[in-house]
MDTraj code that builds the backbone (N, CA, C; nanometers):
import mdtraj as md
import numpy as np

residues = "MET PRO ALA TYR LEU ILE ILE GLU ALA TYR ILE ARG ASP PRO LYS ARG PHE ALA ASP TYR ALA ARG ALA THR PRO ALA VAL VAL ALA ARG HIS GLY GLY GLN TYR LEU VAL MET GLY GLY GLU GLN THR ARG LEU GLU GLY GLU PRO THR PRO ALA ARG THR VAL ILE SER CYS TRP PRO ASP ARG ALA ALA ALA LEU ALA PHE TRP HIS SER PRO GLU TYR ALA ALA ILE LYS PRO LEU ARG GLU GLY THR GLY ASP PHE ARG VAL LEU LEU ALA ASP GLY VAL HIS THR GLN ALA LEU THR GLU PRO ALA THR GLU GLY ASN ALA PRO".split()
xyz = np.array([
    [5.0864, 1.9439, -4.0913],
    [5.0062, 2.0624, -4.0745],
    [4.9757, 2.0780, -3.9257],
    [4.9860, 2.2000, -3.8733],
    [4.9585, 2.2194, -3.7307],
    [4.8115, 2.1930, -3.6988],
    [4.7880, 2.1653, -3.5732],
    [4.6525, 2.1453, -3.5234],
    [4.6371, 2.2294, -3.3976],
    [4.5127, 2.2622, -3.3657],
    [4.4856, 2.3502, -3.2529],
    [4.3780, 2.2899, -3.1640],
    [4.4029, 2.2918, -3.0332],
    [4.2989, 2.2599, -2.9361],
    [4.2398, 2.3934, -2.8924],
    [4.1100, 2.4077, -2.9094],
    [4.0396, 2.5308, -2.8753],
    [3.9409, 2.4957, -2.7643],
    [3.9576, 2.5615, -2.6519],
    [3.8774, 2.5284, -2.5341],
    [3.8011, 2.6515, -2.4883],
    [3.6713, 2.6338, -2.4677],
    [3.5892, 2.7352, -2.4023],
    [3.5631, 2.6834, -2.2619],
    [3.6095, 2.7580, -2.1638],
    [3.5992, 2.7140, -2.0250],
    [3.5059, 2.8067, -1.9477],
    [3.4016, 2.7497, -1.8929],
    [3.3081, 2.8210, -1.8066],
    [3.3413, 2.7783, -1.6635],
    [3.4274, 2.8504, -1.5970],
    [3.4766, 2.8110, -1.4648],
    [3.3790, 2.8580, -1.3573],
    [3.3309, 2.7628, -1.2772],
    [3.2409, 2.7940, -1.1666],
    [3.3120, 2.7876, -1.0310],
    [3.4239, 2.7146, -1.0258],
    [3.4975, 2.6995, -0.9000],
    [3.6461, 2.7260, -0.9262],
    [3.6842, 2.8537, -0.9348],
    [3.8226, 2.8870, -0.9696],
    [3.9254, 2.8330, -0.8704],
    [3.8884, 2.8265, -0.7453],
    [3.9829, 2.7775, -0.6442],
    [4.0219, 2.6325, -0.6712],
    [3.9232, 2.5468, -0.6972],
    [3.9529, 2.4054, -0.7269],
    [4.0148, 2.3908, -0.8650],
    [3.9739, 2.4736, -0.9616],
    [4.0277, 2.4660, -1.0974],
    [4.1765, 2.5011, -1.1003],
    [4.2220, 2.5805, -1.0060],
    [4.3619, 2.6251, -1.0036],
    [4.4607, 2.5085, -1.0009],
    [4.4280, 2.3998, -0.9337],
    [4.5184, 2.2837, -0.9312],
    [4.5380, 2.2275, -1.0718],
    [4.4303, 2.2168, -1.1466],
    [4.4374, 2.1689, -1.2852],
    [4.5174, 2.2679, -1.3700],
    [4.4895, 2.3965, -1.3532],
    [4.5560, 2.5002, -1.4325],
    [4.7066, 2.5028, -1.4075],
    [4.7490, 2.4715, -1.2865],
    [4.8928, 2.4680, -1.2570],
    [4.9597, 2.3429, -1.3139],
    [4.8886, 2.2314, -1.3174],
    [4.9482, 2.1040, -1.3594],
    [4.9546, 2.0866, -1.5112],
    [4.8615, 2.1445, -1.5833],
    [4.8478, 2.1163, -1.7262],
    [4.9587, 2.1722, -1.8157],
    [5.0061, 2.2953, -1.7979],
    [5.1051, 2.3501, -1.8917],
    [5.2308, 2.2652, -1.9093],
    [5.2821, 2.2059, -1.8043],
    [5.4025, 2.1228, -1.8168],
    [5.3751, 1.9989, -1.9011],
    [5.2570, 1.9413, -1.8863],
    [5.2210, 1.8226, -1.9648],
    [5.2029, 1.8620, -2.1116],
    [5.1388, 1.9749, -2.1359],
    [5.1226, 2.0244, -2.2727],
    [5.2595, 2.0411, -2.3376],
    [5.3527, 2.1057, -2.2686],
    [5.4870, 2.1299, -2.3234],
    [5.5601, 1.9993, -2.3515],
    [5.5515, 1.9034, -2.2599],
    [5.6209, 1.7749, -2.2810],
    [5.5671, 1.6996, -2.4025],
    [5.4431, 1.7269, -2.4404],
    [5.3832, 1.6594, -2.5556],
    [5.3925, 1.7428, -2.6830],
    [5.4656, 1.8535, -2.6783],
    [5.4888, 1.9323, -2.7992],
    [5.3910, 2.0442, -2.8232],
    [5.3013, 2.0700, -2.7274],
    [5.2041, 2.1778, -2.7435],
    [5.2581, 2.3109, -2.6949],
    [5.1983, 2.4162, -2.7442],
    [5.2360, 2.5512, -2.7047],
    [5.1084, 2.6340, -2.6938],
    [5.0939, 2.7057, -2.5825],
    [4.9758, 2.7904, -2.5659],
    [4.9891, 2.9164, -2.6506],
    [4.8823, 2.9497, -2.7207],
    [4.8751, 3.0738, -2.7969],
    [4.7856, 3.1743, -2.7267],
    [4.6796, 3.1242, -2.6635],
    [4.5853, 3.2081, -2.5901],
    [4.5567, 3.1381, -2.4580],
    [4.5802, 3.2112, -2.3478],
    [4.5490, 3.1556, -2.2160],
    [4.5454, 3.2729, -2.1189],
    [4.4285, 3.3031, -2.0691],
    [4.4156, 3.4189, -1.9817],
    [4.4131, 3.5454, -2.0639],
    [4.4414, 3.6542, -2.0028],
    [4.4410, 3.7807, -2.0742],
    [4.3005, 3.8329, -2.0970],
    [4.2943, 3.9528, -2.1449],
    [4.1658, 4.0190, -2.1679],
    [4.0982, 3.9633, -2.2928],
    [3.9692, 3.9463, -2.2838],
    [3.8870, 3.9055, -2.3979],
    [3.7794, 4.0116, -2.4171],
    [3.7589, 4.0538, -2.5404],
    [3.6589, 4.1539, -2.5723],
    [3.5635, 4.0973, -2.6754],
    [3.4365, 4.0896, -2.6396],
    [3.3350, 4.0400, -2.7334],
    [3.3121, 4.1472, -2.8387],
    [3.3309, 4.1108, -2.9632],
    [3.3086, 4.2037, -3.0741],
    [3.1741, 4.1810, -3.1410],
    [3.1219, 4.0599, -3.1279],
    [2.9940, 4.0271, -3.1900],
    [2.9374, 3.9046, -3.1207],
    [2.8057, 3.8916, -3.1208],
    [2.7410, 3.7749, -3.0633],
    [2.7026, 3.7964, -2.9181],
    [2.6437, 3.6934, -2.8619],
    [2.5941, 3.6997, -2.7255],
    [2.7100, 3.7014, -2.6257],
    [2.6936, 3.7747, -2.5160],
    [2.7972, 3.7734, -2.4126],
    [2.8065, 3.6353, -2.3488],
    [2.9250, 3.5978, -2.3071],
    [2.9467, 3.4688, -2.2448],
    [3.0553, 3.4821, -2.1386],
    [3.0402, 3.4101, -2.0302],
    [3.1441, 3.4150, -1.9268],
    [3.2619, 3.3212, -1.9570],
    [3.2616, 3.2588, -2.0718],
    [3.3655, 3.1604, -2.1044],
    [3.5004, 3.2267, -2.1240],
    [3.6040, 3.1541, -2.0864],
    [3.7414, 3.1926, -2.1156],
    [3.7878, 3.1017, -2.2287],
    [3.8663, 3.1559, -2.3188],
    [3.9154, 3.0790, -2.4332],
    [4.0616, 3.0441, -2.4117],
    [4.0954, 2.9178, -2.4398],
    [4.2336, 2.8714, -2.4353],
    [4.2606, 2.8049, -2.5693],
    [4.3703, 2.8439, -2.6341],
    [4.4083, 2.7846, -2.7623],
    [4.5521, 2.7374, -2.7517],
    [4.5729, 2.6112, -2.7852],
    [4.7089, 2.5579, -2.7898],
    [4.7371, 2.5066, -2.9306],
    [4.8616, 2.5209, -2.9717],
    [4.9063, 2.4789, -3.1042],
    [4.9899, 2.3522, -3.0899],
    [4.9714, 2.2602, -3.1824],
    [5.0407, 2.1312, -3.1812],
    [5.1054, 2.1087, -3.3170],
    [5.2136, 2.0318, -3.3222],
    [5.2793, 2.0072, -3.4509],
    [5.1841, 1.9486, -3.5553],
    [5.0906, 1.8656, -3.5084],
    [4.9933, 1.8036, -3.5978],
    [4.8814, 1.7435, -3.5137],
    [4.7793, 1.6934, -3.5800],
    [4.6632, 1.6332, -3.5138],
    [4.7042, 1.5146, -3.4271],
    [4.7974, 1.4344, -3.4762],
    [4.8410, 1.3161, -3.4004],
    [4.9036, 1.3562, -3.2670],
    [4.9824, 1.4634, -3.2656],
    [5.0458, 1.5087, -3.1413],
    [4.9407, 1.5570, -3.0416],
    [4.8416, 1.6314, -3.0894],
    [4.7353, 1.6793, -3.0012],
    [4.6573, 1.5625, -2.9419],
    [4.6260, 1.4651, -3.0250],
    [4.5516, 1.3483, -2.9761],
    [4.6368, 1.2631, -2.8829],
    [4.7667, 1.2540, -2.9092],
    [4.8555, 1.1785, -2.8200],
    [4.8560, 1.2426, -2.6811],
    [4.8587, 1.3753, -2.6751],
    [4.8488, 1.4455, -2.5467],
    [4.7144, 1.4156, -2.4810],
    [4.6056, 1.4361, -2.5554],
    [4.4707, 1.4238, -2.5001],
    [4.4435, 1.2853, -2.4421],
    [4.4996, 1.1832, -2.5053],
    [4.4751, 1.0456, -2.4620],
    [4.5904, 0.9879, -2.3795],
    [4.6871, 1.0699, -2.3437],
    [4.8046, 1.0202, -2.2708],
    [4.7687, 0.9864, -2.1258],
    [4.8384, 0.8885, -2.0705],
    [4.8196, 0.8563, -1.9284],
    [4.8546, 0.9761, -1.8387],
    [4.9522, 1.0550, -1.8804],
    [4.9938, 1.1711, -1.8020],
    [4.8800, 1.2740, -1.7912],
    [4.8112, 1.3011, -1.9031],
    [4.6990, 1.3944, -1.8978],
    [4.5792, 1.3304, -1.8268],
    [4.5576, 1.2026, -1.8485],
    [4.4467, 1.1333, -1.7812],
    [4.4601, 1.1421, -1.6295],
    [4.5827, 1.1484, -1.5804],
    [4.6048, 1.1556, -1.4360],
    [4.5674, 1.2921, -1.3782],
    [4.5777, 1.3995, -1.4587],
    [4.5453, 1.5323, -1.4053],
    [4.4062, 1.5818, -1.4474],
    [4.3484, 1.5247, -1.5509],
    [4.2176, 1.5707, -1.5984],
    [4.1103, 1.5666, -1.4892],
    [4.1100, 1.4685, -1.3988],
    [4.0084, 1.4685, -1.2925],
    [4.0143, 1.5916, -1.2017],
    [4.1261, 1.6622, -1.2004],
    [4.1364, 1.7828, -1.1179],
    [4.0370, 1.8908, -1.1603],
    [3.9917, 1.8861, -1.2855],
    [3.8979, 1.9889, -1.3320],
    [3.7514, 1.9456, -1.3185],
    [3.7276, 1.8187, -1.2857],
    [3.5901, 1.7695, -1.2718],
    [3.5138, 1.8507, -1.1679],
    [3.3944, 1.8946, -1.2067],
    [3.3090, 1.9693, -1.1172],
    [3.3485, 2.1153, -1.0999],
    [3.4488, 2.1613, -1.1725],
    [3.4929, 2.3002, -1.1570],
    [3.4303, 2.3934, -1.2595],
    [3.3636, 2.3377, -1.3610],
    [3.3030, 2.4198, -1.4645],
    [3.2564, 2.3345, -1.5798],
    [3.2234, 2.4003, -1.6880],
    [3.1830, 2.3333, -1.8118],
    [3.2858, 2.3673, -1.9180],
    [3.3181, 2.2689, -2.0007],
    [3.4253, 2.2851, -2.0984],
    [3.3817, 2.2336, -2.2347],
    [3.4090, 2.3117, -2.3363],
    [3.3909, 2.2676, -2.4751],
    [3.5291, 2.2624, -2.5353],
    [3.5638, 2.1479, -2.5948],
    [3.6976, 2.1287, -2.6507],
    [3.6837, 2.0898, -2.7972],
    [3.7557, 2.1598, -2.8815],
    [3.7532, 2.1360, -3.0251],
    [3.8960, 2.1154, -3.0741],
    [3.9160, 2.0163, -3.1584],
    [4.0442, 1.9954, -3.2253],
    [4.0260, 2.0383, -3.3700],
    [4.1061, 2.1357, -3.4134],
    [4.0935, 2.1893, -3.5491],
    [4.2283, 2.1828, -3.6196],
    [4.2241, 2.1424, -3.7467],
    [4.3453, 2.1441, -3.8278],
    [4.3793, 2.2866, -3.8654],
    [4.5083, 2.3141, -3.8761],
    [4.5533, 2.4446, -3.9219],
    [4.5371, 2.4551, -4.0725],
    [4.5761, 2.5671, -4.1248],
    [4.5643, 2.5916, -4.2679],
    [4.6805, 2.5252, -4.3401],
    [4.6472, 2.4507, -4.4404],
    [4.7477, 2.3898, -4.5276],
    [4.7537, 2.4769, -4.6522],
    [4.8620, 2.5497, -4.6660],
    [4.8722, 2.6402, -4.7796],
    [4.9621, 2.5818, -4.8868],
    [4.9297, 2.6138, -5.0064],
    [5.0037, 2.5678, -5.1227],
    [5.1074, 2.6744, -5.1565],
    [5.2262, 2.6326, -5.1942],
    [5.3292, 2.7285, -5.2327],
    [5.2784, 2.8132, -5.3493],
    [5.3078, 2.9425, -5.3453],
    [5.2590, 3.0321, -5.4493],
    [5.3195, 3.0007, -5.5862],
    [5.4372, 2.9409, -5.5892],
    [5.5009, 2.9120, -5.7161],
    [5.4557, 2.7790, -5.7748],
    [5.3863, 2.6984, -5.6956],
    [5.3398, 2.5687, -5.7439],
    [5.2107, 2.5886, -5.8226],
    [5.2073, 2.5461, -5.9482],
    [5.0844, 2.5636, -6.0259],
    [4.9710, 2.4777, -5.9693],
    [4.8543, 2.5365, -5.9643],
    [4.7363, 2.4631, -5.9161],
    [4.6920, 2.3644, -6.0227],
    [4.6671, 2.2431, -5.9804],
    [4.6118, 2.1410, -6.0691],
    [4.4854, 2.0890, -6.0037],
    [4.4142, 2.0083, -6.0777],
    [4.2890, 1.9546, -6.0251],
    [4.3106, 1.8803, -5.8941],
    [4.4225, 1.8126, -5.8784],
    [4.4492, 1.7334, -5.7577],
    [4.4953, 1.8136, -5.6387],
    [4.5480, 1.9355, -5.6600],
    [4.5975, 2.0102, -5.5436],
    [4.5411, 2.1502, -5.5356],
    [4.4343, 2.1792, -5.6041],
    [4.3728, 2.3110, -5.5974],
    [4.3092, 2.3317, -5.4604],
    [4.3138, 2.4541, -5.4078],
    [4.2545, 2.4795, -5.2754],
    [4.1052, 2.4630, -5.2754],
])
top = md.Topology()
chain = top.add_chain()
for i, resn in enumerate(residues, 1):
    res = top.add_residue(resn, chain, resSeq=i)
    for name in ("N", "CA", "C"):
        top.add_atom(name, md.element.get_by_symbol(name[0]), res)
traj = md.Trajectory(xyz[None], top)
């Protein structure tokens, strides 16, 4: 089942953050991740306004996302973002859907 890293980034020092932003995509790709949301326009539809930018990456599974997050390669570039802003990072599992033709039983009901 796919997994997603969802990041809310409150960037206070874009100039220093740029080094991290340039280095990270290649490491994400080498570990099997793919960006779904990065940059672009964001429109608040509900809730309090926030200056945060949202970044969402998709991974083959939770293990792949965690392997990236804890990799020596990412550990080497993560310090580039220190002091550049505040970050909230969430790892979420994707939806595991049951085939429509498979009858639901007590053990596999959604």
